N, C-alpha and C positions, 0 to 999 in steps of 0.2 A: 377641564380643558377638552375641547373637541379635537379628535385626531382623525385625519382622512388618509387612507391608503389608496393610492392610484395604481391600478394594475394588480388587484388582489386575487386574480385567478391564476397567477403565475406561481412559480416555485417559492420565491421570497415573499411576495405579497400575501399568499395564502397562509404562510407560516405566521405572519402577523395576526391573521384572523384566528388561527388555531390557539395562539397564546393570549388572545384578548376577546374571544367570543363571549357574548352575553353582556359585555360592557356597553351601556347605553350611549356613551360619549365617543365610541369608535365607529367609523363609517368606512365602507369599502366599495371599490368600483371594479367592474369588469368591462372589457371592450366587446368581445364576441362570444367567449365561453361563459354562458350564463351560469350564475350561482345565485340561488335563492337568498334574498335578503340584501344583496348587493345592488348598488346603483349602476345602471348602464352608462358608460361614458366613453366617447371617442375623444381622447385628449388632444388629438390634432385639430379639433374644432374649438377655436378660441371662445366662441359664444357659449358653447355647451359647458366648457370649463368655468367660465365666468358665472353662468347661471347656477351651477352646482355649488360653487364657493359662496355665492350670495345667499344660498339656502342654508348651508351647513355652518358657514363662518368658522372654518377650522383654525385652531391655534397651532397645530402641528400638522404638516403635510409630509407624508412619507411617499417617496417616488421610486419604487422599483421598476415601474413600467419603462420598457425600452425595446427598441428593435435591435436584437443582439445576434442575429445570424451574420457572422463575420464575412462569410463568402458572398452572401447576397448584398450586404452593405457595400461591398467593393464594386459590384456591377450595377446595382440599382440605387444610385447615390441620392437622388431626390427623395425617394421613399425613405431611405435611411436617415436623411437630414430631417425630414418632416417628423419622423417618429422618435427622434432623439432631441435634437436642438429645438425643433418646432414645439414639441410637447413641453419641454422645459420653459421656453419663453411664455407659453400660454399659462403655465402654472405660476410663474413669477409675476406676470401681469395681473392674474386674479388674486394673488396674495397681497398686492398693493403695499409691499414693504412691511407687512405685519406677519407675526408668527415665526415659526421655525421650519425650515425645509431640511428634510433628510433625503439625501441623494446618493444613489449607489453607483460606484465607478468600478474600474477594472485595472488589471495589471497590463492590459494592452495599451496603456499609456506609455509603456517603455519598450526599448528595443531588444531587451533580453541579453545584453552583452555583459552586464554586471549585477545581475540579480542574485539573491532577492533584494528588494528595495525597501528603504524606509520612507517615512512621510515627506522627507525633505529632498528626495532624489529628483533630479531634473528629468522631466518627461521627454520622450522622443519616439512617438508612436510610429509603427511600421505600416499599419493598415488604416483604412478609412474609418472603421468603427472606433478605433483608438483615438483618431483625430477628432471625431465627433464628441467623444467622452471628454477629451481634454478641453474642447471648446465649451462644453457644458460647465465643467469645473470653473473655467475662467469667467464665464458669464455669471455664475453664482457668486463668486468672490467679489465681482464688481457691482453686484446688484444692491448691496447695502442690507440685504436680508440676513437674519441670523441663520446659520447653516451648520449642518453636520454632514460632511462628505465621507461616506464609507467606501473604502477601496477593498475589494474582495476578489476572489478567484476560485475556480474549481468547486463551485457550490453543488452539493448533491443532497438528495433526500427523496422521499416519496412525493410524487407530483402528478396532479391531474393531467397535465398536457404531455407528460412523458418525454420531456425535452432534454433533461440533463444527462450527462455522460453515463451515469449509473444505468439509466434505461437503455441507452445504446448498447452497452455491454450485455445487459439482461436479454433484451429482445433479439439481438443478433445471435448470441450463443444458444439461446433457447430454440431458435429456428435451425440450429445445426450449421450455421454459416460461419465462414472465416471472417474474423475481425482484424483488419489492418489498422494499427495505431502507431503514432510517432514514438520512437524510442529515445528521442533526443530533445523533447519538449518537457521542461520541468516547471512545476508550480505547486502551490499549496493545494490541499484537499480540504474543503470547508463544509462542515455539516450545517445545513440550513437552520436547524433548530438553535444551534449555538450562535450562528450569525445574527439571527433576529433577537435572541436573548441578550447578546452583547450590545447590540444597537440600542435596545430598550434601556439597558443599564447606563449606557453613555448619556442618553437623553435624561434619565432620571437624575444623573449626577450633574447635569447642567453643562456637559462638555460640548464644545463647539470646535469648528475647524475640520482638518483632514485627519482621519484615523484609518489605519490598516486593521481590518478585521478578517482574519483568515485562520485556517487550521495550523497547528504547530509544526506539521511535517510537510516536506517537499518531496514529491515523487515525479517520475516520468509518467506520461500517459500510459505507457505499456505496463509499468509497475502497478498503477492504479487499477487498470483493467484486470490484472491478475488477482489483485486483492478482492475486487468485486466478484469475480468469477468464483473464487474460493468461498466467499460468504454465501453466494447463491447456489453453491453445489453444482456449478456448470463446468464444462470441459475447457480448461485453460489452454489446451493444446490447439484450440481454434484461434487463439490470439497470436497474431504475427506482428512483432515489433519491427519497424523499419525507420531509418533516418528520414526526416522530413523531405529531403531532396529526392528520395525514391518513391514518395507517395504522389497521388494525383495532384496536379496543380491546384492551388487554392490561394486565398489571401495570405500574405506573409504574416507569420506569427513569431513572437519572441521565443527564443529557445531556453536560455537560462533565466527564468523569470520568477515570479512569486513575490511575497512580501515578508518583511521582518515585522514582528508584532511585539517588540520590546515596549513600546509606548502603551499598548493595550495591557500587557502584563503589569507594568508599573501602576496602572490605574486599578489593579486588583481584579481584572477580568481574565478568566481562563477559557481556553478552547480545547475541545477533546480531539485526540488523534483519531484517524480514520477507523481503526478496528474497534475502539471503544464506542465511536459514534454508530457504527453498523450494529453493534449489540443493542444500542438504544433503539434503533430502527425496528428491531424485532418486537419491542414492547409496544410500538405504535402501529404495527402492521394492521391489526384488525380495524382500527379506526380509519386508517388511511386507505385500506382496500375498499371499505364501504364508500369513501369519497371518490376513489378512482372509478368505481363502477357506476357512479352517478346516483 
């Protein structure tokens, strides 16, 4: 079975490469951050998507690619729409009703009033990014395609593009700068290696539908920042936790959010807590540093 990962230069996409490198039936794309051996693809270009699918004929399409800058999505709505809903529509059109689509979603589907949420909770997104992800989920469900929607949050790990919260903590504190973070925003902390492994297991088990795949612990952003600082040996006194209402204006976020993972556990799949995951990151550092340095 041919498997295509769209957006494989990002945090989640590249982890699929790490765990499947050398397999001849796996294919990977990047948009602008070139990676040797990957196909270049701008997934907002419907003709380019169609051409690649015609060449590869994937049986499984994994779509971690998204425009996920929540604040920019709020202000640049056409760009956000094109790079989320637009990309999904291009992929669905190119699949022509065949194969399995794996789509990654978010806890920003919810308003954060009654979290953590199970798979049957009713969405009520507060920001435009969350609304786009909800629209994507709805269009997938109506498409008739086989699908696996993976809802996750707080994903961290070594990353080429240094975008996840782990790098924000590391880079800010390493520079000796103060880091202001929300003390009242709670969600899961999810190790990317476990996220991808769990997704692969669900695929291999033939699971379909909506699945929460997230770390087993829920922390505030301030608590997570302090855990990362301790792991990195950096000065946690530079971390300043504040209520969201006292931080600079931004797109609205859910406060008490995150996911329940009872369904995942019943399927026999486990996720590591943040401290155990950080220990595993030490073992991968040499390989990932080499990748980070190009």
